[in-house]
DRENVEXPA-542934 format. One line per 3 residues: number of its first residue (from 1); their letters; for each residue x, y, z of N, C-alpha, C, CB. Coordinates in Angstrom, 1 decimal. Each point is the difference from the previous one (the first is absolute). Glycine has a CB too. Layout:
<sepas>
NUM = A = X,Y,Z,X,Y,Z,X,Y,Z,X,Y,Z | ...
</sepas>
This chain:
<sepas>
1 = XXX = 20.4,19.7,-20.1,0.6,0.7,1.1,-1.0,0.0,1.2,1.5,1.4,-1.5 | -2.7,-1.0,1.2,-1.0,0.1,1.0,-0.4,-1.4,0.6,-0.9,2.0,-1.1 | 0.9,-3.0,0.3,-0.3,-1.4,0.5,1.1,-0.4,0.9,-1.3,-0.5,-2.1
4 = XXX = 2.6,0.7,1.8,1.1,-0.4,0.8,-0.1,0.7,1.4,1.4,-0.4,-2.0 | -1.7,1.7,2.0,0.0,0.7,1.3,-1.2,-0.5,0.8,1.1,2.0,-1.1 | -2.2,-2.3,0.4,-1.2,-0.5,0.7,0.3,-1.4,0.6,-1.5,1.3,-1.6
7 = XXX = 2.2,-2.1,0.9,0.3,-1.3,0.6,1.0,0.2,1.2,-0.3,-1.1,-2.3 | 1.2,2.0,2.2,0.9,0.2,1.1,-0.7,0.6,1.2,1.8,0.4,-1.6 | -2.8,0.4,1.3,-0.9,0.6,1.1,-0.7,-1.1,0.7,-0.2,2.1,-1.2
10 = XXX = -0.4,-3.0,0.5,-0.8,-1.1,0.5,0.9,-0.9,0.9,-1.6,0.1,-1.9 | 2.7,-0.5,1.3,1.0,-0.9,0.8,0.5,0.7,1.2,0.6,-1.1,-2.1 | -0.2,2.4,2.0,0.5,0.6,1.2,-1.1,0.2,1.1,1.7,1.2,-1.5
13 = XXX = -3.0,-1.0,1.0,-1.1,0.1,1.0,-0.2,-1.3,0.7,-1.1,1.7,-1.4 | 1.1,-2.8,0.7,-0.1,-1.3,0.7,1.1,-0.3,0.9,-1.3,-0.8,-1.9 | 2.5,1.1,1.5,1.2,-0.2,0.8,0.0,0.9,1.3,1.3,-0.6,-2.1
16 = XXX = -1.8,1.8,1.9,-0.1,0.9,1.1,-1.0,-0.5,1.1,0.5,1.9,-1.5 | -1.6,-2.4,1.1,-1.0,-0.6,0.9,0.7,-1.2,0.8,-1.9,0.7,-1.5 | 2.6,-1.5,0.8,0.6,-1.2,0.6,1.1,0.5,1.0,-0.4,-1.4,-2.1
19 = XXX = 1.2,2.4,1.7,1.1,0.4,0.9,-0.6,0.7,1.2,1.5,0.3,-1.9 | -2.5,0.4,1.8,-0.6,0.7,1.2,-0.6,-1.0,0.9,-0.5,2.0,-1.4 | -0.1,-3.1,0.9,-0.5,-1.0,0.9,1.0,-0.8,0.6,-1.9,-0.1,-1.5
22 = XXX = 3.1,0.0,1.0,1.1,-0.7,0.6,0.7,0.7,1.1,0.4,-1.1,-2.2 | -0.6,2.4,2.3,0.6,0.8,1.1,-0.5,-0.5,1.4,0.3,2.0,-1.6 | 0.6,-1.9,2.6,-0.4,-0.4,1.3,-0.9,1.1,0.6,2.2,-1.2,0.3
25 = XXX = -3.3,0.7,0.3,-1.0,0.9,0.5,0.5,0.7,1.3,-1.8,-1.4,-1.0 | 1.5,2.6,1.2,0.4,0.8,1.1,-1.1,-0.1,1.2,1.3,1.5,-1.5 | -2.4,-1.9,1.1,-1.1,-0.1,1.1,-1.0,-1.0,-0.5,0.4,2.3,0.7
28 = XXX = -1.5,-2.4,0.0,-1.1,-0.9,-0.3,-0.9,0.6,-1.1,0.1,-1.0,2.3 | -0.1,0.5,-3.5,-0.8,0.5,-1.1,0.0,-1.0,-1.1,0.6,2.3,0.6 | -0.8,-1.8,-1.8,-0.2,-0.9,-1.1,1.3,-0.8,-0.3,-1.6,1.6,-1.0
31 = XXX = 2.8,-1.0,1.3,1.2,-0.7,-0.3,0.1,-1.3,0.9,1.1,2.2,-0.6 | -1.6,-2.1,1.9,0.0,-1.2,0.8,-1.0,-1.0,-0.4,0.8,1.5,1.9 | -1.9,-1.0,-2.4,-1.1,-0.9,-0.4,0.4,-0.8,-1.2,-1.7,1.5,1.0
34 = XXX = 2.3,-0.9,-2.0,0.3,-0.7,-1.3,1.4,-0.6,0.0,-1.5,1.6,-1.1 | 2.5,-0.9,1.7,1.4,-0.5,-0.1,0.6,-0.2,1.3,0.2,1.1,-2.1 | -0.9,-1.3,3.1,0.6,-0.2,1.4,1.0,-1.1,0.0,-2.0,0.9,1.0
37 = XXX = 1.6,-2.1,-1.4,0.9,-1.2,0.1,1.1,0.0,-1.0,-1.9,-1.2,0.9 | 1.6,1.7,-2.1,1.0,0.0,-1.0,1.1,1.1,0.2,-1.8,-0.8,-1.6 | 1.4,2.0,2.0,0.9,1.0,0.2,0.9,-0.2,1.3,-1.6,1.6,-1.2
40 = XXX = 1.1,-2.4,2.1,0.8,-0.2,1.3,1.2,-0.8,-0.3,-2.1,0.1,1.3 | 2.1,-0.9,-2.3,1.2,-0.8,-0.4,1.1,0.9,-0.6,-1.4,-2.0,-0.3 | 0.9,3.1,-0.4,1.0,1.0,-0.6,0.3,1.1,0.9,-0.9,-0.6,-2.2
43 = XXX = 0.2,0.8,3.3,0.1,1.2,0.8,1.3,0.0,0.9,-2.5,0.2,-0.1 | 3.1,-1.4,0.3,1.1,-0.1,0.9,1.3,0.6,-0.5,-1.1,-2.0,0.8 | 1.3,2.1,-2.0,1.2,0.6,-0.6,-0.2,1.4,-0.4,0.7,-2.3,-0.7
46 = XXX = 0.2,3.2,1.2,-0.1,1.4,-0.4,0.5,0.2,-1.5,0.3,0.7,2.4 | 0.6,-1.6,-2.8,0.5,0.1,-1.4,-1.1,-0.3,-1.0,2.2,-0.7,0.8 | -3.1,-0.3,-0.5,-1.1,-0.3,-0.9,-1.0,1.1,0.0,0.4,-2.4,0.4
49 = XXX = -0.7,3.0,0.7,-0.9,1.1,0.1,0.5,1.2,-0.7,-0.8,-0.8,2.2 | 2.1,1.1,-2.1,0.6,1.1,-0.7,0.0,-0.2,-1.5,1.5,0.4,1.9 | -1.2,-1.6,-2.4,-0.1,-0.3,-1.4,-1.4,0.1,-0.5,2.0,-1.4,0.2
52 = XXX = -3.0,1.0,0.6,-1.4,0.1,-0.4,-0.4,1.4,-0.1,-0.5,-2.2,1.1 | 1.0,3.1,-0.2,-0.3,1.4,-0.1,0.6,0.6,-1.3,0.0,0.1,2.5 | 1.2,-0.5,-2.8,0.6,0.6,-1.2,-0.7,-0.5,-1.3,2.2,0.0,1.2
55 = XXX = -2.6,-1.2,-1.2,-0.7,-0.6,-1.2,-1.4,0.7,-0.1,1.2,-2.2,0.2 | -1.8,2.5,0.9,-1.3,0.7,0.0,0.1,1.4,-0.5,-0.8,-1.4,1.9 | 1.9,2.1,-1.5,0.2,1.4,-0.5,0.3,0.0,-1.5,0.9,0.6,2.3
58 = XXX = -0.1,-1.5,-2.7,0.4,-0.1,-1.4,-1.3,-0.3,-0.9,2.3,-0.8,0.6 | -3.1,-0.1,-0.1,-1.2,-0.4,-0.7,-1.0,1.2,0.0,0.3,-2.4,0.7 | -0.4,3.2,0.4,-0.8,1.2,0.0,0.5,1.0,-0.9,-0.5,-0.5,2.3
61 = XXX = 1.8,0.7,-2.5,0.6,0.9,-0.9,-0.3,-0.4,-1.5,1.8,0.6,1.7 | -1.7,-1.9,-2.0,-0.4,-0.4,-1.3,-1.5,0.2,-0.3,1.8,-1.7,0.1 | -2.6,1.4,0.9,-1.5,0.3,-0.1,-0.2,1.5,-0.3,-0.5,-2.0,1.5
64 = XXX = 1.1,2.8,-0.7,-0.2,1.5,-0.2,0.5,0.5,-1.4,0.3,0.2,2.5 | 0.8,-0.7,-2.9,0.5,0.4,-1.3,-0.9,-0.5,-1.1,2.3,-0.1,0.8 | -2.9,-1.1,-0.7,-1.0,-0.5,-1.0,-1.2,0.9,0.0,0.9,-2.4,0.3
67 = XXX = -1.4,2.8,0.8,-1.2,0.9,0.1,0.3,1.3,-0.7,-0.7,-1.1,2.2 | 1.9,1.7,-1.9,0.3,1.3,-0.6,0.2,-0.2,-1.5,1.1,0.7,2.1 | -0.4,-1.8,-2.6,0.2,-0.2,-1.4,-1.3,-0.2,-0.7,2.2,-1.0,0.5
70 = XXX = -3.2,0.3,0.0,-1.3,-0.2,-0.6,-0.7,1.3,0.0,-0.1,-2.4,0.7 | 0.2,3.2,0.3,-0.7,1.3,0.0,0.5,0.9,-1.0,-0.4,-0.3,2.4 | 1.7,0.3,-2.6,0.6,0.9,-1.1,-0.3,-0.5,-1.4,1.8,0.6,1.6
73 = XXX = -1.8,-1.9,-1.8,-0.3,-0.6,-1.3,-1.5,0.2,-0.4,1.9,-1.6,0.3 | -2.8,1.3,0.7,-1.4,0.1,-0.3,-0.7,1.3,0.2,0.0,-2.4,0.6 | 0.8,3.4,-0.4,-0.5,1.4,0.2,-0.6,0.5,-1.2,1.7,0.4,1.8
76 = X = -2.9,0.2,-1.7,-0.7,0.5,-1.3,0.7,1.2,-0.6,-2.1,-0.8,1.0
</sepas>
């Protein structure tokens, strides 16, 4: 049980990093430096941005649930 939750936590963490980097940057910063050209092709459609927001929120919720579950299981 603990190994499955740990694997889900690792996968959701990596997916969260990827999804955050795919978001369109609001200003000049790290998002423009790393993903400026790539995110500009996705930034034109509001539907794509909305779906990316939803997927990021769902992934964050899965990540949060994994953290809480591991904390409850591994509590002394």
